[in-house]
Each structure stands twice: as structure tokens, then as C-alpha cells.
C-alpha positions as CSV (number, residue, x, y, z in Angstrom):
1,M,-0.1,-0.1,-0.6
2,D,3.0,2.4,0.8
3,R,4.5,1.6,-2.5
4,S,1.4,2.4,-4.3
5,F,1.0,5.5,-2.4
6,Q,4.7,6.6,-3.3
7,M,3.9,5.7,-6.9
8,K,0.7,8.0,-7.0
9,K,2.7,10.9,-5.2
10,R,5.5,10.6,-8.1
11,R,3.2,10.3,-10.8
12,A,1.2,13.9,-9.4
13,V,4.7,15.5,-9.2
14,W,5.4,14.3,-12.5
15,L,1.9,15.8,-13.5
16,S,2.6,19.1,-12.0
17,L,6.2,19.7,-13.4
18,T,5.0,19.1,-16.7
19,I,1.9,21.5,-16.3
20,I,4.1,23.7,-15.0
21,L,6.4,23.6,-17.9
22,L,3.9,23.6,-20.6
23,L,2.7,27.0,-18.8
24,I,6.2,28.0,-18.9
25,V,6.1,27.2,-22.9
26,I,2.7,28.7,-23.4
27,I,3.8,32.1,-21.3
28,S,7.4,32.0,-23.5
29,L,5.4,31.8,-26.8
30,R,2.9,34.6,-25.7
31,I,5.8,36.6,-24.7
32,Y,7.6,35.8,-28.0
33,Y,4.4,36.7,-29.8
34,V,4.5,39.9,-28.4
35,L,7.6,41.1,-28.7
36,Y,8.4,39.7,-32.1
37,Y,5.0,39.5,-33.8
38,K,2.5,41.6,-32.1
39,W,4.7,44.6,-31.1
40,Q,6.7,44.4,-34.2
41,D,6.2,47.1,-36.8
42,E,4.7,46.5,-40.3
43,P,6.1,46.9,-44.0
44,P,5.8,50.2,-45.2
45,P,2.5,50.9,-46.7
46,K,2.1,51.8,-50.9
47,D,1.0,55.3,-50.8
48,D,1.8,56.4,-54.4
49,D,-1.2,58.0,-54.8
50,L,-1.5,60.1,-51.8
51,I,2.4,62.1,-53.0
52,F,1.6,65.5,-54.4
53,E,3.1,65.8,-58.0
54,W,5.2,69.3,-56.9
55,R,6.0,70.7,-60.5
56,E,7.9,73.6,-61.7
57,V,5.9,76.9,-61.8
58,P,7.6,80.1,-64.0
59,D,7.6,82.7,-60.7
60,V,5.4,85.0,-62.9
61,E,2.8,82.8,-63.2
62,N,2.6,81.5,-59.3
63,A,0.8,83.8,-57.3
64,Y,3.4,82.9,-54.3
65,Y,5.6,84.8,-55.8
66,Y,3.8,87.9,-55.3
67,L,3.1,86.4,-51.8
68,K,6.1,86.9,-50.9
69,Q,6.7,90.6,-52.4
70,L,3.6,91.3,-50.5
71,E,4.6,91.3,-46.6
72,P,6.9,94.7,-46.6
73,K,4.3,96.6,-48.6
74,V,1.2,95.4,-46.2
75,T,0.5,98.7,-43.5
76,S,-1.3,97.5,-41.2
77,M,-4.4,99.6,-39.5
78,T,-3.3,100.0,-35.8
79,S,-6.3,98.8,-33.2
80,T,-7.9,102.5,-32.9
81,E,-8.4,102.8,-36.6
82,D,-10.0,99.2,-37.1
83,M,-12.0,99.8,-34.3
84,R,-13.5,102.7,-35.9
85,I,-13.9,101.6,-39.4
86,S,-15.6,98.3,-38.0
87,D,-18.2,100.7,-36.0
88,M,-18.6,102.6,-39.8
89,R,-19.8,99.4,-40.8
90,D,-21.7,98.1,-37.9
91,G,-23.6,101.6,-38.5
92,K,-22.7,102.9,-34.9
93,V,-21.1,106.0,-36.3
94,E,-21.6,107.4,-39.6
95,W,-19.0,106.7,-42.6
96,D,-15.7,108.5,-43.0
97,H,-14.8,108.2,-46.7
98,E,-11.5,110.1,-46.2
99,F,-10.5,108.6,-42.7
100,L,-10.8,105.4,-44.8
101,E,-9.0,106.5,-48.3
102,K,-5.8,107.7,-46.0
103,I,-5.2,104.2,-44.8
104,L,-5.7,102.6,-48.1
105,A,-3.5,104.9,-49.7
106,K,-1.1,103.5,-47.5
107,N,-0.9,100.7,-49.2
108,T,-1.1,101.5,-53.0
109,A,1.9,98.9,-53.9
110,A,0.4,96.2,-52.0
111,F,-3.1,96.3,-53.9
112,E,-1.6,96.3,-57.1
113,T,0.4,93.1,-56.3
114,A,-2.6,91.6,-55.0
115,E,-3.8,91.6,-58.3
116,R,-1.1,90.3,-59.6
117,M,-2.1,87.3,-57.4
118,V,-5.4,87.2,-58.7
119,Q,-4.3,87.1,-61.9
120,C,-2.3,84.0,-61.6
121,K,-3.6,80.5,-62.2
122,V,-1.4,78.5,-59.4
123,Y,-0.6,79.2,-56.1
124,Q,2.3,76.6,-55.1
125,P,4.1,77.5,-52.0
126,P,7.1,75.5,-51.0
127,R,7.2,72.1,-50.1
128,P,6.1,71.9,-46.4
129,S,8.2,70.2,-43.5
130,P,8.6,69.5,-39.8
131,S,10.9,73.0,-39.3
132,S,8.7,75.1,-42.2
133,I,5.1,74.4,-41.8
134,V,5.0,77.5,-39.6
135,L,6.8,79.8,-42.2
136,T,4.2,78.9,-45.1
137,F,1.7,80.8,-42.8
138,I,3.5,83.7,-41.7
139,P,2.9,85.7,-45.4
140,L,-0.9,84.6,-45.2
141,M,-1.1,87.2,-42.5
142,P,-0.3,90.1,-44.6
143,L,-2.6,89.3,-47.3
144,K,-5.5,88.5,-44.8
145,K,-5.0,91.5,-43.8
146,L,-5.1,93.4,-46.7
147,S,-7.7,91.8,-47.9
148,R,-9.4,93.3,-45.0
149,Q,-8.9,96.4,-45.7
150,W,-10.3,95.9,-49.3
151,Y,-13.3,94.5,-47.8
152,F,-13.6,97.6,-46.1
153,Q,-12.9,99.7,-49.1
154,A,-15.8,97.7,-51.0
155,L,-18.4,98.9,-48.1
156,S,-17.2,102.4,-48.2
157,L,-17.9,102.2,-52.0
158,I,-21.3,100.7,-51.6
159,E,-22.2,103.4,-49.2
160,R,-21.3,106.1,-52.1
161,G,-23.4,104.3,-54.7
162,K,-20.5,103.0,-56.4
163,Y,-21.6,99.2,-56.9
164,E,-19.8,98.0,-59.5
165,E,-16.6,99.3,-58.4
166,A,-17.7,97.4,-55.0
167,L,-19.1,94.3,-56.5
168,D,-15.5,94.2,-58.7
169,I,-13.3,94.1,-55.7
170,A,-16.1,91.1,-54.1
171,M,-15.3,88.9,-57.1
172,K,-11.0,89.6,-56.7
173,I,-11.7,89.2,-53.0
174,T,-13.5,85.6,-53.6
175,E,-10.9,84.7,-56.1
176,L,-8.0,85.2,-54.8
177,G,-9.3,83.4,-51.6
178,H,-10.3,80.2,-53.9
179,L,-6.9,80.9,-55.3
180,V,-5.4,80.1,-52.0
181,E,-7.4,77.2,-51.0
182,S,-6.0,75.7,-54.2
183,S,-2.6,75.5,-52.3
184,P,-0.8,72.0,-52.0
185,G,1.1,73.2,-48.8
186,S,-0.5,72.6,-45.4
187,I,-4.2,72.8,-44.3
188,I,-3.4,76.2,-42.6
189,D,-3.4,77.8,-46.3
190,Y,-7.0,76.2,-47.1
191,M,-8.0,77.9,-43.9
192,V,-6.5,81.4,-44.3
193,G,-7.9,81.2,-48.5
194,H,-11.5,80.1,-47.2
195,A,-11.4,83.2,-44.6
196,I,-10.5,85.7,-47.4
197,K,-13.5,84.1,-49.7
198,R,-16.0,84.9,-47.5
199,M,-15.0,88.6,-47.2
200,G,-15.6,88.8,-50.9
201,T,-18.7,86.7,-50.6
202,G,-20.0,89.0,-47.9
203,I,-19.7,91.9,-50.0
204,F,-21.9,90.5,-52.6
205,Q,-24.6,89.6,-50.1
206,K,-24.6,93.3,-48.5
207,C,-23.9,94.9,-51.9
208,A,-27.2,92.7,-53.2
209,G,-30.4,95.0,-51.5
210,K,-28.5,98.4,-52.4
211,T,-27.4,98.1,-55.9
212,A,-28.8,99.2,-59.0
213,L,-26.7,97.7,-61.2
214,A,-28.2,96.4,-64.7
215,K,-29.2,92.5,-64.5
216,D,-27.0,91.7,-67.3
217,V,-23.9,92.6,-65.0
218,L,-25.0,91.0,-62.4
219,K,-25.5,87.5,-64.3
220,Q,-21.9,87.8,-64.9
221,Y,-20.9,87.5,-61.5
222,I,-23.5,84.8,-61.1
223,D,-21.5,83.1,-63.7
224,R,-18.2,83.8,-62.3
225,L,-19.2,82.9,-59.0
226,A,-20.4,79.1,-59.9
227,E,-16.3,78.7,-60.4
228,C,-15.8,79.9,-56.4
229,G,-17.2,77.1,-54.2
230,A,-15.4,75.2,-51.9
231,N,-12.3,74.0,-53.6
232,V,-12.5,70.5,-53.7
233,E,-8.8,70.4,-55.6
234,G,-7.1,72.6,-53.1
235,L,-8.5,70.3,-50.5
236,S,-7.2,67.2,-51.9
237,N,-4.1,69.0,-52.4
238,S,-3.9,69.9,-48.9
239,M,-4.7,66.4,-47.5
240,R,-1.8,65.1,-49.5
241,A,0.4,67.6,-48.4
242,E,-0.6,67.1,-45.0
243,Y,-0.1,63.2,-45.4
244,G,3.1,63.9,-46.2
245,Y,4.1,66.2,-43.5
246,A,2.8,63.7,-41.2
247,C,5.1,61.0,-42.6
248,E,8.0,63.3,-42.3
249,V,7.1,63.9,-38.8
250,I,7.2,60.1,-37.9
251,D,10.7,59.9,-39.4
252,E,12.0,63.0,-37.8
253,I,10.7,61.5,-34.7
254,V,12.7,58.3,-35.3
255,R,15.9,60.2,-36.0
256,G,15.7,61.8,-32.9
257,R,15.3,65.4,-34.5
258,F,11.3,65.9,-33.3
259,S,9.6,64.9,-30.3
260,L,5.7,64.7,-29.3
261,K,6.8,67.7,-27.5
262,H,6.7,69.8,-31.0
263,F,2.6,69.3,-30.4
264,G,2.6,70.9,-27.5
265,S,3.7,71.0,-23.4
266,K,0.7,68.5,-23.0
267,Y,3.0,65.5,-24.3
268,G,5.5,66.6,-22.3
269,L,5.9,63.0,-20.1
270,Y,7.1,61.3,-23.8
271,P,10.6,61.2,-23.9
272,E,12.5,63.5,-26.5
273,R,13.4,60.4,-28.2
274,L,11.0,57.7,-29.1
275,K,12.6,54.4,-30.3
276,P,10.5,52.1,-32.1
277,G,8.6,49.2,-30.4
278,K,5.6,49.0,-28.5
279,L,4.8,52.6,-27.9
280,F,5.4,53.8,-31.3
281,M,5.4,51.8,-34.6
282,P,6.3,53.7,-37.7
283,N,5.3,52.3,-40.7
284,K,1.9,50.8,-39.1
285,T,1.1,55.0,-38.4
286,K,1.9,55.8,-41.6
287,R,-0.4,52.9,-43.0
288,M,-3.4,54.7,-40.6
289,L,-2.9,58.1,-42.0
290,A,-2.5,56.8,-45.5
291,E,-6.3,54.8,-45.1
292,T,-7.8,58.0,-43.1
293,F,-6.3,60.3,-45.9
294,R,-7.8,58.2,-48.7
295,E,-11.5,58.1,-47.0
296,L,-10.9,61.8,-46.8
297,I,-10.1,62.6,-49.9
298,S,-12.9,60.1,-51.0
299,N,-15.5,62.2,-49.6
300,L,-14.6,65.6,-50.9
301,D,-17.5,65.6,-53.7
302,K,-20.1,63.8,-51.4
303,S,-22.6,65.6,-49.9
304,L,-22.4,65.4,-45.8
305,V,-25.6,63.0,-46.0
306,D,-23.7,60.7,-48.0
307,M,-19.8,60.9,-46.1
308,D,-18.5,58.6,-44.1
309,I,-17.8,60.1,-41.5
310,P,-17.0,58.7,-37.4
311,D,-19.5,59.7,-35.0
312,N,-17.5,60.0,-31.7
313,L,-15.1,62.8,-33.0
314,P,-13.9,65.1,-30.2
315,E,-15.3,68.6,-30.5
316,L,-13.5,71.5,-31.8
317,D,-13.5,73.6,-28.4
318,S,-11.6,70.7,-27.0
319,L,-9.5,69.8,-29.9
320,L,-8.2,73.7,-30.4
321,G,-8.0,73.4,-27.0
322,N,-5.5,72.2,-24.6
323,V,-7.2,69.1,-23.8
324,P,-4.5,66.4,-24.7
325,L,-5.6,64.0,-27.4
326,M,-3.2,61.3,-25.4
327,D,-6.1,61.8,-22.8
328,R,-8.2,60.2,-25.7
329,V,-6.2,57.5,-26.8
330,P,-6.9,54.2,-25.5
331,I,-4.0,52.2,-23.9
332,G,-2.5,49.5,-26.1
333,T,0.8,49.1,-28.7
334,N,1.5,52.2,-31.1
335,K,-0.1,55.0,-28.8
336,V,2.5,57.0,-29.7
337,G,1.2,56.4,-33.4
338,R,-2.4,56.7,-32.7
339,I,-1.9,60.4,-31.4
340,I,-0.1,61.3,-34.2
341,H,-2.7,59.6,-36.2
342,K,-5.7,61.9,-34.0
343,E,-3.3,65.0,-34.5
344,H,-3.0,64.8,-37.8
345,T,-6.5,63.7,-39.1
346,T,-9.4,64.8,-36.6
347,L,-9.5,68.1,-37.9
348,F,-9.9,67.1,-41.3
349,Y,-13.1,65.7,-40.7
350,H,-14.7,69.1,-39.1
351,I,-13.5,70.5,-42.4
352,L,-15.6,68.4,-44.7
353,E,-18.5,69.6,-42.8
354,S,-17.4,73.3,-43.3
355,K,-16.5,72.5,-46.9
356,C,-20.7,71.4,-47.7
357,R,-21.5,75.2,-45.3
358,E,-19.0,76.8,-47.6
359,N,-20.8,75.6,-50.9
360,S,-24.1,76.3,-49.3
361,V,-23.0,79.6,-48.4
362,V,-21.6,80.7,-52.1
363,G,-24.6,78.9,-53.6
364,M,-26.9,80.8,-51.7
365,T,-25.2,83.9,-52.7
366,R,-25.4,83.3,-56.2
367,L,-29.2,82.8,-55.6
368,L,-29.2,86.1,-53.8
369,L,-27.9,88.3,-57.1
370,A,-30.1,86.0,-59.0
371,L,-33.6,86.6,-57.3
372,K,-32.2,90.2,-57.6
373,C,-32.3,90.2,-61.0
374,Y,-35.7,88.6,-61.1
375,K,-36.8,91.5,-59.3
376,I,-35.7,94.0,-61.5
377,D,-37.7,92.4,-64.3
378,Y,-41.2,91.4,-62.5
379,G,-41.0,94.0,-59.5
380,Q,-41.3,90.9,-56.8
381,L,-39.9,87.9,-55.9
382,P,-40.9,84.2,-57.6
383,E,-43.0,81.5,-55.9
384,T,-39.8,79.3,-55.9
385,L,-36.6,78.9,-57.0
386,N,-36.9,76.8,-60.0
387,E,-38.6,79.8,-61.7
388,L,-35.1,81.9,-61.7
389,V,-34.0,78.5,-64.2
390,P,-32.5,79.2,-66.4
391,E,-32.8,82.9,-67.2
392,Y,-31.5,83.8,-64.2
393,I,-29.5,81.0,-63.0
394,D,-28.2,78.2,-64.9
395,E,-29.9,75.6,-62.3
396,V,-30.7,75.9,-58.6
397,P,-27.6,75.0,-56.2
398,V,-27.6,72.0,-54.1
399,D,-27.6,72.2,-50.5
400,D,-24.1,70.5,-49.9
401,F,-25.3,69.1,-46.5
402,D,-28.0,66.9,-47.8
403,G,-27.9,67.1,-51.2
404,K,-31.1,68.4,-52.1
405,P,-31.6,72.5,-53.6
406,L,-31.4,74.9,-51.5
407,R,-34.2,76.4,-49.5
408,Y,-36.4,79.2,-50.1
409,S,-39.2,81.2,-48.9
410,K,-40.6,83.9,-50.5
411,E,-42.9,85.2,-47.2
412,R,-39.8,85.4,-44.9
413,K,-37.9,86.5,-47.1
414,I,-34.6,84.3,-46.5
415,I,-32.8,82.0,-48.4
416,Y,-31.3,79.0,-46.1
417,S,-29.8,75.3,-45.8
418,V,-30.7,72.3,-43.8
419,G,-27.1,72.6,-42.0
420,E,-25.4,69.6,-40.3
421,D,-28.1,68.0,-38.2
422,M,-29.9,67.9,-42.1
423,K,-33.5,68.8,-41.0
424,D,-35.6,71.1,-42.6
425,S,-36.5,73.4,-39.4
426,G,-37.9,76.2,-41.7
427,G,-34.9,78.1,-41.9
428,P,-33.5,80.7,-38.9
429,T,-36.1,82.0,-36.1
430,E,-37.7,85.3,-36.2
431,K,-35.7,86.4,-33.8
432,E,-32.4,85.5,-35.4
433,V,-33.5,87.0,-38.6
434,S,-33.8,90.3,-36.7
435,K,-30.4,90.5,-35.9
436,S,-29.5,90.0,-39.1
437,K,-26.4,88.1,-38.2
438,S,-23.8,88.4,-40.7
439,T,-21.0,86.5,-39.6
440,R,-20.4,82.7,-38.8
441,G,-18.2,80.3,-38.0
442,F,-15.8,78.8,-40.5
443,L,-14.9,75.3,-38.4
444,W,-17.3,75.7,-35.3
445,R,-20.5,74.2,-35.7
446,D,-23.2,76.8,-35.2
447,D,-26.4,77.6,-36.6
448,D,-27.9,76.3,-40.1
449,P,-26.4,78.9,-43.0
450,W,-29.0,81.5,-44.2
451,L,-29.3,84.9,-46.1
452,S,-32.0,87.8,-45.5
453,I,-33.1,89.0,-48.9
454,G,-33.0,92.5,-47.9
455,F,-34.8,93.6,-50.7
């Protein structure tokens, strides 16, 4: 009996050792898999379709060439001058046209250079890199300031009844913004171009209710504005450029010449130099970026209703603030790569929504001018927008949010879009119409786009 007990004991020991050994083998294989497979980076992605073809453009044909000449020529308004002219625009004080003309006279040479920019067909800044991306943004600030003075000049002309001159400036500003939007530089270029374009369309909107121009003149602007909707080609160029820039950032991190701290102090906990491994997989990150930018580019020709946009995007107030994206990235492999991915892509989904807003606003501006032409002929507004086709406009512009024609109410004298919620709520409330809001955020999710018909 003792012998039988001893044999059972030995078998139990051997079984225990075998189980322990098996567990060790399983754990070792698991560790090996994690270290050499799960944490191992993948081959570089195929991204030829995302590489922008930078071309040789003669200086005299490149608007950027004139932009570089513009900076030393622009004399900015002082804060006091800007405030005084803004008060004139808002009707708080009477227009002092002589005061404005003295300010504009300081920038005669700058305006001439800006007009040369408008005549160019190409705007191609230097190729962005981690060290130069901010530098490509700086030269655009004088252009934006100059466009603002141009905008004030147009408003002054409207007040003096010089409508054709005002609309000529409006068209130049709009086309200038559209040209800057075509930039294959960073997305900042597109945003500045959009801001400039909005000044131009704003002049058209203000002038429509007062102008006494012939309908043939107005129809020319309706046709030219048709070419100034959201610059899809420009956005596509910017996305390709941003993808290339993001890949260069990844390469610079690998080389130790760039760190997450360049994105802001919120990433100060990460080391200056990150080696590829569990936290950072360069090629996997590039593949994630390539997939996202392809998806973004594929959405550009679509209305918002047909776009594939994630539901869990962070709101822009937190995105543009100092809330670290790392706080919204789950713990796991390639966390640094996923942070870089979010830093370089999240804003673009919001810009897709803004693209729809831009198209809708330009379409409404064209309709406003077409309605003015109709009223010149008939002395009243039409019952529906279809009555404008084809005499005053080739077709009713589409609301880029839901893909349907823009809305119009003869009774309330408004043109409106359904906005990003894609629900037709009948346009703005009476309170909003009475306030006649003239400014809307470019990136911010605010009320639905609309225009009041002031005639």
C-alpha cells in the first residue's frame, strides 16, 4: 500500500511539473509573439496615390511669388483705426470715407501686387516640412489683413453708390481666396483662403439689397461665382500635403530630431527620443494615416449626408484647446502612433463639414443675386427658386449638407440650408432674422447657414 501511495505521489509530482513546464512554454511563446510579432512594426505602406506631384512653376505664373513681395508692402491698420472702421461697418458711427481713403493710400503698391496674384492660375508655396510648416503660414497674414482693408473699401463704395466698383472688388477678393485654397501646402493655407473668400461673398450679400446695376452685369457675377465654391482640388492637395508632412514628422521622430513636445507641452511626459517598439510603430502609423486620408479625399465630392464620418469625433472647442489627445487614446500598442494619427486627421473631418457650409453659402449668394435680377424684371420675388432657371441661373444650387436644392421662403424673405443636422426646420427663427447675423464660424458648429433677402 505504501508503494502504491509512493507511485501515485510521484505521478502527481510529474504531472504538476509537466503542467508547470507547459505553462512556461505557453507563456514564453506568448511573450515571443508579443515581442516579435504583435509589437513588431509592419512593412512601409504603399502610398503613391497620396504623394502630391510638386511641379515647376515659373515665378511670374505662381501667386506665391507675389505673396512673398507683398509682406513688406502691407501697412496694417492700428487697433484704433480698425475699431473705428468696424464701427462704421456696423452702423455705430457715420462713414468717414476720407479717413478710410488715407489708410488705403498707404497700401497702393500692396493692392497692385494682390491684383497680380489674382491674375495667376497657380498658387504653390514651398513644400512643407516639420521645420517650415509654420513659415508658410506667416506670409498669408499680410494678405488676410490687406483683404480686410479691401473689404472695407468695398463697403465704403457701396455706401457711396459705386456698386460696380464694389462688386469688382468683391469678385477679386473671392477669387483670391479661392486661389489660396488651391494651395498644395498645409491645411492652414486652405483655412486662410476660405476666410478671405468669405469677405468677398459677404460684400456680394451686402450689396445685393442696394445695387441698382443692370441684371446683365449681375448675371456675370452669378456665373463667375459658380467657379468659386469649396475648392475640392485644393482640399485634396492640402490633404496629400498634410499626409506627406505627417510622414516626415514620423521619420524625424525616428531620427531623434522631432518629438511629441512639438505638438505642445501636453505631451511633455513622453521622452525626447522615441525608439520604434510597443509605444511607437512608424510604418503602422503611416498605414493608418494613409487609410484615413484616402477616406477623407473620397468624401470631398459628396454631400454631408453621403459622407462616412466617425460618430465619436472630439468637439472642436476641445480639439483646438489644450485638452491632450493622449487622454482620448486608449492604452495599448502604438499609442504614440495613434496620437500622431489623431493630431493629423481629426480636424479634417470637421473641415469636411465646413466644405459643405462653404458650398451652401456660395450657392445662396448666387441665388441672392439671381433673385435681385428677377425682381428687377418683375417687381416682386418668385414663388419658387425654379422660376429663376434658366433665365437668371443655370440651376438651383445644391445644399451640400443633404444633397437637395437650397431652400427659400418668399414670405419670410430668406434663403437657407438645412445645416449639418440635415433637418429642414424652416430656416432661422424670427429673432435670428431680426438680428441679421452677418458672420458665421468657419470651423465651428453653429446655426444653419442662411441669408436674408433685403429687397
